[in-house]
A tleap script that builds the chain and sets N, CA, C and O, in Angstrom:
source leaprc.protein.ff14SB
mol = sequence {
  NMET THR ARG TYR LEU PRO LEU LEU ALA LEU
  ALA THR ALA CYS ALA ALA CYS SER LYS PRO
  PRO GLN PRO HIE GLU PRO PRO ALA PRO GLN
  ALA ARG VAL GLU THR PRO TRP ASP SER LEU
  GLU ALA GLN LYS LYS LYS ALA GLN ASP VAL
  GLN LYS VAL VAL ASP ASP GLN ALA LYS ALA
  GLN ALA LYS ALA ILE GLU ALA GLN ALA CASN
}
set mol.1.N position { 44.033 -21.374 -40.083 }
set mol.1.CA position { 43.956 -21.077 -38.670 }
set mol.1.C position { 44.419 -19.663 -38.387 }
set mol.1.O position { 43.804 -18.972 -37.576 }
set mol.2.N position { 45.485 -19.210 -39.030 }
set mol.2.CA position { 45.978 -17.864 -38.776 }
set mol.2.C position { 45.027 -16.804 -39.311 }
set mol.2.O position { 45.062 -15.660 -38.859 }
set mol.3.N position { 44.186 -17.163 -40.259 }
set mol.3.CA position { 43.205 -16.206 -40.766 }
set mol.3.C position { 42.137 -15.900 -39.716 }
set mol.3.O position { 41.588 -14.799 -39.686 }
set mol.4.N position { 41.852 -16.858 -38.872 }
set mol.4.CA position { 40.821 -16.672 -37.860 }
set mol.4.C position { 41.361 -16.044 -36.579 }
set mol.4.O position { 40.589 -15.649 -35.706 }
set mol.5.N position { 42.669 -15.952 -36.467 }
set mol.5.CA position { 43.273 -15.412 -35.254 }
set mol.5.C position { 42.881 -13.945 -35.013 }
set mol.5.O position { 42.532 -13.608 -33.882 }
set mol.6.N position { 42.920 -13.052 -36.020 }
set mol.6.CA position { 42.474 -11.658 -35.764 }
set mol.6.C position { 40.983 -11.573 -35.395 }
set mol.6.O position { 40.584 -10.758 -34.563 }
set mol.7.N position { 40.185 -12.416 -36.021 }
set mol.7.CA position { 38.754 -12.423 -35.710 }
set mol.7.C position { 38.529 -12.894 -34.269 }
set mol.7.O position { 37.693 -12.334 -33.560 }
set mol.8.N position { 39.260 -13.904 -33.841 }
set mol.8.CA position { 39.167 -14.401 -32.475 }
set mol.8.C position { 39.650 -13.346 -31.483 }
set mol.8.O position { 39.060 -13.178 -30.416 }
set mol.9.N position { 40.720 -12.637 -31.833 }
set mol.9.CA position { 41.239 -11.582 -30.962 }
set mol.9.C position { 40.229 -10.442 -30.849 }
set mol.9.O position { 40.025 -9.896 -29.765 }
set mol.10.N position { 39.602 -10.086 -31.957 }
set mol.10.CA position { 38.593 -9.024 -31.954 }
set mol.10.C position { 37.397 -9.420 -31.086 }
set mol.10.O position { 36.902 -8.612 -30.300 }
set mol.11.N position { 36.939 -10.656 -31.230 }
set mol.11.CA position { 35.800 -11.123 -30.437 }
set mol.11.C position { 36.157 -11.139 -28.952 }
set mol.11.O position { 35.329 -10.777 -28.116 }
set mol.12.N position { 37.370 -11.550 -28.616 }
set mol.12.CA position { 37.811 -11.576 -27.224 }
set mol.12.C position { 37.905 -10.164 -26.667 }
set mol.12.O position { 37.517 -9.924 -25.524 }
set mol.13.N position { 38.415 -9.232 -27.457 }
set mol.13.CA position { 38.533 -7.847 -27.007 }
set mol.13.C position { 37.153 -7.232 -26.782 }
set mol.13.O position { 36.953 -6.497 -25.815 }
set mol.14.N position { 36.216 -7.524 -27.655 }
set mol.14.CA position { 34.852 -6.990 -27.493 }
set mol.14.C position { 34.186 -7.571 -26.252 }
set mol.14.O position { 33.473 -6.869 -25.535 }
set mol.15.N position { 34.418 -8.843 -26.007 }
set mol.15.CA position { 33.818 -9.472 -24.831 }
set mol.15.C position { 34.427 -8.909 -23.548 }
set mol.15.O position { 33.730 -8.767 -22.543 }
set mol.16.N position { 35.712 -8.590 -23.575 }
set mol.16.CA position { 36.374 -8.063 -22.385 }
set mol.16.C position { 35.959 -6.623 -22.113 }
set mol.16.O position { 35.978 -6.189 -20.961 }
set mol.17.N position { 35.589 -5.882 -23.135 }
set mol.17.CA position { 35.228 -4.471 -22.973 }
set mol.17.C position { 33.758 -4.264 -22.596 }
set mol.17.O position { 33.366 -3.166 -22.201 }
set mol.18.N position { 32.963 -5.300 -22.715 }
set mol.18.CA position { 31.539 -5.109 -22.450 }
set mol.18.C position { 31.306 -4.819 -20.970 }
set mol.18.O position { 32.026 -5.316 -20.104 }
set mol.19.N position { 30.297 -4.014 -20.701 }
set mol.19.CA position { 29.959 -3.637 -19.328 }
set mol.19.C position { 29.229 -4.788 -18.644 }
set mol.19.O position { 28.503 -5.537 -19.297 }
set mol.20.N position { 29.415 -4.933 -17.339 }
set mol.20.CA position { 28.656 -5.968 -16.638 }
set mol.20.C position { 27.186 -5.573 -16.609 }
set mol.20.O position { 26.871 -4.384 -16.644 }
set mol.21.N position { 26.293 -6.533 -16.548 }
set mol.21.CA position { 24.866 -6.182 -16.539 }
set mol.21.C position { 24.514 -5.395 -15.281 }
set mol.21.O position { 25.003 -5.689 -14.190 }
set mol.22.N position { 23.677 -4.410 -15.449 }
set mol.22.CA position { 23.232 -3.581 -14.326 }
set mol.22.C position { 22.214 -4.352 -13.500 }
set mol.22.O position { 21.361 -5.043 -14.055 }
set mol.23.N position { 22.296 -4.240 -12.184 }
set mol.23.CA position { 21.305 -4.947 -11.352 }
set mol.23.C position { 19.918 -4.353 -11.577 }
set mol.23.O position { 19.767 -3.152 -11.797 }
set mol.24.N position { 18.936 -5.199 -11.519 }
set mol.24.CA position { 17.562 -4.738 -11.716 }
set mol.24.C position { 17.087 -4.038 -10.456 }
set mol.24.O position { 17.204 -4.575 -9.355 }
set mol.25.N position { 16.558 -2.854 -10.619 }
set mol.25.CA position { 16.010 -2.118 -9.484 }
set mol.25.C position { 14.585 -2.589 -9.247 }
set mol.25.O position { 13.854 -2.872 -10.196 }
set mol.26.N position { 14.191 -2.671 -7.990 }
set mol.26.CA position { 12.811 -3.090 -7.731 }
set mol.26.C position { 11.846 -2.039 -8.267 }
set mol.26.O position { 12.173 -0.853 -8.307 }
set mol.27.N position { 10.676 -2.470 -8.674 }
set mol.27.CA position { 9.708 -1.493 -9.196 }
set mol.27.C position { 9.276 -0.519 -8.113 }
set mol.27.O position { 9.233 -0.858 -6.930 }
set mol.28.N position { 8.966 0.670 -8.529 }
set mol.28.CA position { 8.529 1.699 -7.582 }
set mol.28.C position { 7.184 1.281 -6.987 }
set mol.28.O position { 6.340 0.733 -7.696 }
set mol.29.N position { 6.977 1.532 -5.694 }
set mol.29.CA position { 5.695 1.166 -5.092 }
set mol.29.C position { 4.558 1.979 -5.702 }
set mol.29.O position { 4.695 3.169 -5.988 }
set mol.30.N position { 3.460 1.311 -5.888 }
set mol.30.CA position { 2.309 1.978 -6.478 }
set mol.30.C position { 1.389 2.479 -5.377 }
set mol.30.O position { 1.449 2.017 -4.237 }
set mol.31.N position { 0.554 3.413 -5.727 }
set mol.31.CA position { -0.406 3.942 -4.762 }
set mol.31.C position { -1.373 2.833 -4.365 }
set mol.31.O position { -1.740 1.993 -5.187 }
set mol.32.N position { -1.775 2.839 -3.112 }
set mol.32.CA position { -2.678 1.800 -2.625 }
set mol.32.C position { -4.065 2.017 -3.220 }
set mol.32.O position { -4.592 3.130 -3.232 }
set mol.33.N position { -4.634 0.934 -3.706 }
set mol.33.CA position { -5.966 0.991 -4.297 }
set mol.33.C position { -6.972 0.589 -3.227 }
set mol.33.O position { -6.795 -0.417 -2.539 }
set mol.34.N position { -8.012 1.370 -3.096 }
set mol.34.CA position { -9.023 1.083 -2.087 }
set mol.34.C position { -9.826 -0.142 -2.498 }
set mol.34.O position { -10.226 -0.286 -3.653 }
set mol.35.N position { -10.051 -1.018 -1.532 }
set mol.35.CA position { -10.814 -2.232 -1.795 }
set mol.35.C position { -12.204 -2.095 -1.186 }
set mol.35.O position { -12.428 -1.217 -0.353 }
set mol.36.N position { -13.134 -2.943 -1.587 }
set mol.36.CA position { -14.503 -2.817 -1.072 }
set mol.36.C position { -14.614 -3.004 0.438 }
set mol.36.O position { -15.528 -2.456 1.054 }
set mol.37.N position { -13.716 -3.757 1.043 }
set mol.37.CA position { -13.838 -4.015 2.481 }
set mol.37.C position { -13.007 -3.060 3.328 }
set mol.37.O position { -12.924 -3.250 4.541 }
set mol.38.N position { -12.393 -2.048 2.742 }
set mol.38.CA position { -11.626 -1.074 3.521 }
set mol.38.C position { -12.508 -0.339 4.527 }
set mol.38.O position { -12.089 -0.094 5.658 }
set mol.39.N position { -13.719 0.010 4.122 }
set mol.39.CA position { -14.605 0.721 5.047 }
set mol.39.C position { -14.998 -0.189 6.211 }
set mol.39.O position { -15.162 0.271 7.341 }
set mol.40.N position { -15.149 -1.485 5.923 }
set mol.40.CA position { -15.468 -2.419 7.003 }
set mol.40.C position { -14.299 -2.557 7.974 }
set mol.40.O position { -14.500 -2.646 9.185 }
set mol.41.N position { -13.092 -2.573 7.446 }
set mol.41.CA position { -11.905 -2.643 8.299 }
set mol.41.C position { -11.787 -1.393 9.171 }
set mol.41.O position { -11.402 -1.476 10.337 }
set mol.42.N position { -12.120 -0.235 8.598 }
set mol.42.CA position { -12.068 1.008 9.367 }
set mol.42.C position { -13.097 0.981 10.503 }
set mol.42.O position { -12.817 1.416 11.620 }
set mol.43.N position { -14.282 0.466 10.201 }
set mol.43.CA position { -15.309 0.364 11.231 }
set mol.43.C position { -14.890 -0.624 12.325 }
set mol.43.O position { -15.141 -0.390 13.507 }
set mol.44.N position { -14.261 -1.710 11.930 }
set mol.44.CA position { -13.787 -2.704 12.901 }
set mol.44.C position { -12.729 -2.096 13.815 }
set mol.44.O position { -12.756 -2.314 15.027 }
set mol.45.N position { -11.799 -1.337 13.244 }
set mol.45.CA position { -10.741 -0.689 14.020 }
set mol.45.C position { -11.349 0.308 15.005 }
set mol.45.O position { -10.942 0.376 16.166 }
set mol.46.N position { -12.320 1.075 14.532 }
set mol.46.CA position { -12.975 2.055 15.406 }
set mol.46.C position { -13.690 1.349 16.559 }
set mol.46.O position { -13.633 1.808 17.700 }
set mol.47.N position { -14.359 0.239 16.267 }
set mol.47.CA position { -15.059 -0.505 17.317 }
set mol.47.C position { -14.063 -1.078 18.327 }
set mol.47.O position { -14.339 -1.088 19.527 }
set mol.48.N position { -12.914 -1.552 17.856 }
set mol.48.CA position { -11.893 -2.062 18.774 }
set mol.48.C position { -11.358 -0.952 19.670 }
set mol.48.O position { -11.112 -1.175 20.855 }
set mol.49.N position { -11.176 0.236 19.115 }
set mol.49.CA position { -10.700 1.362 19.911 }
set mol.49.C position { -11.732 1.756 20.974 }
set mol.49.O position { -11.378 2.041 22.118 }
set mol.50.N position { -12.989 1.768 20.588 }
set mol.50.CA position { -14.054 2.102 21.533 }
set mol.50.C position { -14.112 1.048 22.641 }
set mol.50.O position { -14.272 1.383 23.815 }
set mol.51.N position { -13.982 -0.228 22.261 }
set mol.51.CA position { -14.013 -1.299 23.263 }
set mol.51.C position { -12.853 -1.169 24.238 }
set mol.51.O position { -13.013 -1.428 25.430 }
set mol.52.N position { -11.698 -0.772 23.744 }
set mol.52.CA position { -10.534 -0.587 24.612 }
set mol.52.C position { -10.795 0.536 25.622 }
set mol.52.O position { -10.460 0.403 26.799 }
set mol.53.N position { -11.389 1.635 25.165 }
set mol.53.CA position { -11.697 2.750 26.060 }
set mol.53.C position { -12.700 2.307 27.118 }
set mol.53.O position { -12.552 2.639 28.294 }
set mol.54.N position { -13.714 1.562 26.706 }
set mol.54.CA position { -14.729 1.087 27.653 }
set mol.54.C position { -14.099 0.151 28.676 }
set mol.54.O position { -14.406 0.234 29.865 }
set mol.55.N position { -13.223 -0.734 28.224 }
set mol.55.CA position { -12.554 -1.662 29.154 }
set mol.55.C position { -11.675 -0.897 30.150 }
set mol.55.O position { -11.653 -1.220 31.338 }
set mol.56.N position { -10.957 0.107 29.666 }
set mol.56.CA position { -10.120 0.911 30.568 }
set mol.56.C position { -10.967 1.646 31.604 }
set mol.56.O position { -10.590 1.727 32.773 }
set mol.57.N position { -12.116 2.184 31.172 }
set mol.57.CA position { -13.002 2.877 32.109 }
set mol.57.C position { -13.587 1.906 33.133 }
set mol.57.O position { -13.764 2.261 34.298 }
set mol.58.N position { -13.885 0.683 32.698 }
set mol.58.CA position { -14.421 -0.315 33.622 }
set mol.58.C position { -13.377 -0.698 34.657 }
set mol.58.O position { -13.705 -0.874 35.830 }
set mol.59.N position { -12.134 -0.829 34.242 }
set mol.59.CA position { -11.062 -1.142 35.196 }
set mol.59.C position { -10.889 -0.009 36.202 }
set mol.59.O position { -10.719 -0.250 37.397 }
set mol.60.N position { -10.932 1.236 35.707 }
set mol.60.CA position { -10.787 2.381 36.602 }
set mol.60.C position { -11.945 2.444 37.595 }
set mol.60.O position { -11.734 2.748 38.769 }
set mol.61.N position { -13.153 2.164 37.142 }
set mol.61.CA position { -14.313 2.189 38.023 }
set mol.61.C position { -14.217 1.062 39.055 }
set mol.61.O position { -14.558 1.260 40.222 }
set mol.62.N position { -13.757 -0.114 38.630 }
set mol.62.CA position { -13.606 -1.234 39.567 }
set mol.62.C position { -12.573 -0.899 40.642 }
set mol.62.O position { -12.755 -1.246 41.809 }
set mol.63.N position { -11.488 -0.225 40.251 }
set mol.63.CA position { -10.470 0.184 41.226 }
set mol.63.C position { -11.050 1.202 42.207 }
set mol.63.O position { -10.768 1.152 43.404 }
set mol.64.N position { -11.865 2.127 41.689 }
set mol.64.CA position { -12.448 3.139 42.560 }
set mol.64.C position { -13.420 2.499 43.564 }
set mol.64.O position { -13.450 2.882 44.734 }
set mol.65.N position { -14.196 1.540 43.108 }
set mol.65.CA position { -15.140 0.846 44.000 }
set mol.65.C position { -14.375 0.068 45.059 }
set mol.65.O position { -14.743 0.064 46.234 }
set mol.66.N position { -13.303 -0.591 44.625 }
set mol.66.CA position { -12.472 -1.371 45.554 }
set mol.66.C position { -11.826 -0.455 46.605 }
set mol.66.O position { -11.729 -0.806 47.781 }
set mol.67.N position { -11.389 0.726 46.150 }
set mol.67.CA position { -10.751 1.668 47.092 }
set mol.67.C position { -11.761 2.174 48.115 }
set mol.67.O position { -11.403 2.377 49.275 }
set mol.68.N position { -13.015 2.383 47.714 }
set mol.68.CA position { -14.032 2.845 48.634 }
set mol.68.C position { -14.451 1.751 49.602 }
set mol.68.O position { -14.827 2.032 50.741 }
set mol.69.N position { -14.386 0.507 49.150 }
set mol.69.CA position { -14.809 -0.612 49.996 }
set mol.69.C position { -13.802 -0.845 51.116 }
set mol.69.O position { -14.179 -1.295 52.198 }
set mol.70.N position { -12.555 -0.553 50.881 }
set mol.70.CA position { -11.520 -0.788 51.907 }
set mol.70.C position { -11.428 0.341 52.833 }
set mol.70.O position { -10.615 0.318 53.757 }
savepdb mol mol.pdb
quit
């Protein structure tokens, strides 16, 4: 038993001196890859923007007509 005592002490000392594991860093973000439907999404966004402008102009015209009627 006493022969194993230095070996046990050495193993304990090595375990106590070891560094704690480093936290894993998240992977760096990769560049966005263009998909086949990206152009369709861009066209959809443009159409929504145009529709919003048309709706705003229609509201403004309706207000102007209402103001003239009164």
